C-alpha positions in Angstrom: -79.2 -29.9 -57.1 -79.6 -26.3 -56.1 -78.1 -23.9 -58.5 -78.7 -20.5 -57.0 -77.3 -20.8 -53.5 -77.0 -17.0 -53.0 -80.7 -16.5 -53.1 -81.3 -19.5 -50.8 -78.7 -18.1 -48.3 -80.4 -14.7 -48.4 -83.8 -16.2 -48.0 -82.6 -18.4 -45.1 -80.9 -15.4 -43.5 -84.1 -13.4 -43.5 -86.4 -16.2 -42.6 -84.5 -18.0 -39.8 -82.1 -15.3 -38.5 -78.3 -15.6 -38.7 -76.7 -18.5 -40.6 -73.7 -20.2 -38.9 -70.7 -19.7 -41.1 -68.2 -22.4 -41.8 -64.5 -22.0 -41.0 -62.6 -20.1 -43.5 -59.9 -22.7 -44.0 -59.4 -26.2 -42.8 -55.6 -25.7 -42.8 -55.7 -23.0 -40.1 -55.1 -24.1 -36.6 -57.5 -22.7 -34.0 -55.9 -20.7 -31.2 -55.5 -22.8 -28.0 -57.4 -21.3 -25.0 -55.4 -19.8 -22.2 -54.8 -21.5 -18.9 -57.3 -19.2 -17.2 -60.0 -20.0 -19.8 -59.4 -23.8 -19.5 -59.6 -23.5 -15.7 -62.8 -21.4 -15.9 -64.3 -23.9 -18.4 -63.5 -26.8 -16.1 -64.9 -25.1 -13.0 -68.0 -24.0 -14.9 -68.9 -27.6 -15.7 -67.3 -29.6 -12.9 -68.5 -27.5 -9.9 -72.3 -28.0 -10.7 -71.8 -31.8 -10.5 -70.6 -31.6 -6.9 -73.9 -30.6 -5.3 -75.8 -33.2 -7.3 -73.5 -35.9 -6.1 -73.6 -34.6 -2.5 -77.4 -34.5 -2.5 -77.7 -38.0 -3.9 -75.2 -39.6 -1.5 -76.4 -37.7 1.6 -80.1 -38.5 0.9 -79.4 -42.1 0.3 -77.2 -42.5 3.4 -79.7 -40.7 5.6 -82.7 -42.5 4.1 -81.0 -45.9 4.7 -80.2 -45.0 8.3 -83.8 -43.8 8.8 -85.1 -47.0 7.2 -83.0 -49.2 9.4 -84.1 -47.4 12.5 -87.8 -47.4 11.4 -87.9 -51.1 10.6 -86.2 -52.0 13.8 -88.8 -50.0 15.8 -91.7 -51.2 13.6 -92.8 -47.9 12.3 -93.4 -46.3 8.9 -90.4 -44.7 7.1 -90.7 -40.9 6.9 -88.5 -39.5 4.1 -89.0 -35.9 5.2 -86.0 -35.8 7.6 -83.5 -37.3 5.1 -84.8 -35.0 2.4 -84.4 -31.8 4.6 -81.0 -32.9 5.8 -79.8 -33.6 2.2 -81.2 -30.2 1.0 -79.4 -28.4 3.8 -76.0 -30.0 3.2 -76.5 -29.5 -0.6 -77.3 -25.8 -0.1 -74.1 -25.3 1.9 -72.0 -27.1 -0.7 -73.6 -25.1 -3.5 -72.7 -21.9 -1.8 -69.1 -23.1 -1.4 -69.0 -24.1 -5.1 -70.2 -20.6 -6.2 -67.7 -19.0 -3.9 -64.9 -21.1 -5.3 -65.9 -20.2 -8.9 -66.1 -16.5 -8.1 -62.8 -16.4 -6.2 -61.1 -18.2 -9.2 -62.6 -15.6 -11.5 -61.3 -12.7 -9.4 -57.8 -14.3 -9.0 -57.3 -15.0 -12.7 -58.7 -11.7 -14.1 
């Protein structure tokens, strides 16, 4: 068992940087975040998922259409066109998501 925790904490503070402090009391209730902070937190983590889902679904849809057309014509499947199409749509959706987040920040601040 460690007896001199003060020296250990000082040594850890200087060696590793700042030590994370525990809460002062377990009986104190933390303050609930405001509606604006909850909305900002939701948008910060939900909006980045939209372009990922859009890219995946558009690429798979375009690739399956290209594959069906290529196999019917008896040629090799070229994934460049579905990839470029999915990247274009994803870029447009990403710009819209950033605009939505910035507009929300301006409206709530």
